[in-house]
Every structure is written in structure tokens, then in C-alpha cells.
N, C-alpha and C positions, 0 to 999 in steps of 0.2 A: 369295534367294528369298522372296517375301512370306506365305509360307504358304497358297497358295491355287491352285488348278489349273483347267486350262481346263474341265474339266467341272462346277464348282461351280454357275455361272448357271444349269443346267436344275433343280437341286434344290427352289428354292423354287416355279417353277411347275409342277412335277410334284406337289409336296404340296399345292398349292392346286388342282389340277385333280382329284385324287385326293380331295380333302375334300369337295369338291361332288358327286362321284359316289357315294362311300361314305357320307359321313358326313351328307350331305342338307345341308351349311351352307351360307347364302345369302352369298356375297359382293358387295359392292357395287363399283361403278366405282372408288370410292377405293382399294380394297384390291388390284384388279386392277391399277390406274396404281402403285401401291406396290411390287408385286411385280415390274412389270416395270421400273420404275425401279432396284429393286436388281438384278436381273438384269444390267441394262446395266452397272452398276456391276462386277460381280463380272465380266462379259465385257471390261471395260477393264484390270482388274487383272490377269486371267489373260494377256491378250493382250499386256500388258507386259511379262510375266514370259517368254513364248515370244518375242517380238523380241527381248527383251534377252540370251537366250541364243545364244551364237554357235555352239552345237555342233550337228551334224548328223549325224543318225543313218543316211541313206541308205536311208529306208523306201520299199519299192516301194508303188506304187497299191494294189495289194489288201492290203496290209498297213495302209495309212493307212483304207482304208473299213471291214475288221476292227476297227481301234482304234476307230473313229466308232463302231460298232455296240456295242461292249464299254464305251464311256465311257456311251452312251444306254442301256444294259441296266443299267449299276451304278447310275445314279442313280434311274432309276425303282424299285429292289429299294431304294434305300436311302430314298425318299420314300415307299415302299409299308410299310416298317418303321415310320418314324415314323408313320403313319395307324395300322397296327396297334397301336403301343403305346398311342396315344389313345384306342382301343376299348376295351383292357385297364384302362386308367387309369380312363376316364371312366365308361364302360359297364358294366364288370364291377368296378369300384371298386376295383382292384389296387393298393396300396402302390407307388412309384417304387421303394424298394428291393426290393419282391418280384419286378418286373418285370426290373430289373438282375440280380437272382440268377440267376433263370429263365434269363436269355440267355445268361449267365455260365456256368453248367451246362451248358447246350446247346451252347453253344459250344467248351467244353472237350472235351466228347464227340466232337462231330463232326469238331474239328480233331485229335484225338488218334487216332481210330479211322479216320477216312476220308482228311481232306486230307493231313496230314503224310505218313502212308505212302506216300500215291501220288506226291507231290512227292519222296519219297527214292527211288522208282525210276524216276523220270523223269531222263534223261540230262543232265546240265548240266555245268557250270564248277565246282563246289563238290568240296568234299572228298569223294573216293571217286566221282568224277563223277556226283555227284548234284545236281539242279535246287535243292533244300534240305534239308541233312542234320542234322535236327533233333537227331540223339544227339550231333554234334560242339558243336551250340550249348549242348547241356548238360555236355558236358565243358568248354567255355570258361568256362563261368560258374561251374563248380565250383573251376576252379583260377586263376580272376582273381576275387578278390573287388569289386572295382570295377565289372565289367561285370554281374554278379549285384545289386550295388545300384541301377546304372543300371536293370536291369531290373526290381525291386520297385519302383523309384519311378514307372517307364511304368506299372506295373500299378495302382498306386494311382490314378495321374492319370486313366487312363483311366476306372476305375472310378468315382470323383469327376466325372467330366466326363459320363458317363453318367446317373449319378443326378442332377445338375443339369439335365441337359438335360430329364430325364424330368418333373423338379419344374416346368420351365417348361410343359411340354406340360400338366401338370394344372391348372396354375394359368389358362392361357391356351389356345394349341393348338399342333398340330404346326406350321403354317405360321409362326408366331410364333418358334418355336423356331429353323426353318431361317432366318429373318431374321437372328436375334441371332447365330446361329452362325457366320453368314457377317461379322457386324460384329467378331466379336472377333480376326477378321485384322488388324483397323487397331491393336490393340495390340500384335498380334505384331510388324508391321511399325515400329511406333514404339519398341518396346524393340531390335530389329535395329539401329537406326539409334541409339540412346542407345548401345548396348554398343560399336559399331563407331568412332562419333566422341570417346565419353568415357572408355572402358576400355581398348580394344586394337582396332586396325584389322584385326586377323586373323580376327577374330570379329564375327558381328552381318552386316549389310548395309549398304552406303554408297549413297548416293542416286545413282541412274542418272540423269546430268544429259539423255541421249537420251529415255530412255521412261520415267522418274521423273514427270514431270508427267501423262503419261497415267496413271500408277498414281495418283496423289494426284487427280487428277478422278475416277477409279473410285471410291476409296474416299468422295470426298464424296457422289456419288450413291447409294452405301451407305448413308449417314446419312439422305438425303433421302427414300429409299424407305422405309426403316424407320420415320421418322417419319410419312412419308403413311400407311402401312399402319395404323398405332396410333392413327391419327385425332390426334396431337399439333399438327397445323395445319389449321385448316378452311378448304376451298375450297368455296364455293357453288355453282361451277356444276360441280362434281364428284359425283355422287351418293353420300351416304354413309347409316350408320344414323342420324345424326343429324338430315338431313332426312327420313328417315319419321318419328322419333318427332315432329319437330316437326308433320308433315302430321297424324299419328294424335291428337295433342294438339289440333290445332285441330279435327279432325273432332269428336272428342268433346266439345270445349268448345263447339260448335254444335248439337250433337245435343239437348240440354236445351230451347233455346230452340225448336227446330221442334216437340219433344213439347208445350211448354208451349202455343203457339200451337195446336195441333191440339185440346188438351184444352181450351182457350177457346173454340173453335168449337163 
């Protein structure tokens, strides 16, 4: 797996639309084109993962529809969270570390008091016929230091990941964060290939000769979309802030000449 799911293409688009609606941010055609190219690249990478997976789950039509609805809802909630974080960071001037701490505290409370107890009593295939047995997970971490170490490393990595993501939002925007977040999968894929072919073939990910080129093309589109959105490449025929700035500069430069001619008359 390349570390990307089929629902990821929706997040940059949702973030862009929500930023226009709630943050009143003006996006130029080059920005929409950059998001569109990025979403196409993400779709290609996700499609290669789906096509390369030979497993069949035998889902019914109703289950597939419900899955699509849940995917749309999850990405809309995720994009909304990023917009709300940007409001707190930029309009309320909250430090990123404070926002991460608030999210962590509320997350621990909600998971411990509401979510995990509900999952414990839902029938499932886990220990004691539970869908999610948190008590068994705690016992495993207590009896196995390696599991505890991996769990602690995971918590630290997620904490730094959220902090750096919010720092990007503070310096740039939530849309930039979604685009950069998508591009990190390129590094994950490259490391998977490196581990598989240079260290141990039982780990990492080998190059799929059938759908690997589709995945590679998707990653190239990811880079192109990010470059377009950040205006690293200027395309004259596509509207961008640079065109607006040039228009304003030319208009302001001509204004004194007009005023001077009127005063002369």
C-alpha cells in the first residue's frame, strides 16, 4: 500500500470550498486548477491501490452506498476541522501547541467516556466478544514492553504530526496543509520501495508492474498540482494573484498621469 486511501482526493476540494464559504478567501483559477490536478493525482494513486488489491469483500450494493456516504462525511468533517483550526490559529491568535493540546484533551475525554465504552459493548470478534476491548489492549501493553514502546512512539509521532500541520496552517492556509499532507505519501512510497529492494523483500512495497505506472503518474500529478497552487510556475493564460497585482500596479501607475492632466486643464 502506498499509504493513501481512495477517499483522500476529496479533502483538498472540501477544504478549498469551505475556505471560500466560511473564511471568505478568494481563490483564483490557478488555485482551483492546482487543487483539481492534485485531486486527480490522489485519485490515480488510490485507484492503483484498489486495482492492485486482489481481495474481494463481497459487499452488497447497500453496503457500498453506505460506505460512500461515510467516506464523503468523514472527509467533509476532516476538512471542516482544518478550517476551524485555521480560525482558532489566525483569528483567535491561538498558538499551534495550544490547539494540539486542546484537541488531545478533548479527544482523550470523548474516547474514554463515550466511544470506547460503546465499542466495548458492541458485539464483535474481539476478546470477550467485543468489537473493541480496550481493557485487553491495556493488558497487552502492560505485559509486552515492545507493544508499549510502539504505542508510545505512535502517540509522539501523531503529536508532532499535528503540531507541524497546524504550524503550516498558521504560516500558510488549511488548503496548503491538505496539499502538502498529500505529497508526503510520495516519501512513504519511496521509503517502502527502498526497504523492499535494498534491505528485506519481506518488508516495504514492491513496484507493481501492472498498476505501478498509474501510481507513479498520480504522484507526478500530485507534485504538479502543489506547484500550481503555490504559484511556483506562472501560466499567463490562467488567472492568478500575480495578474491581479500587475493590473492594480498598472492602474495605479496611470492614475497620477490622468490626475495631472486634469489639473493642468
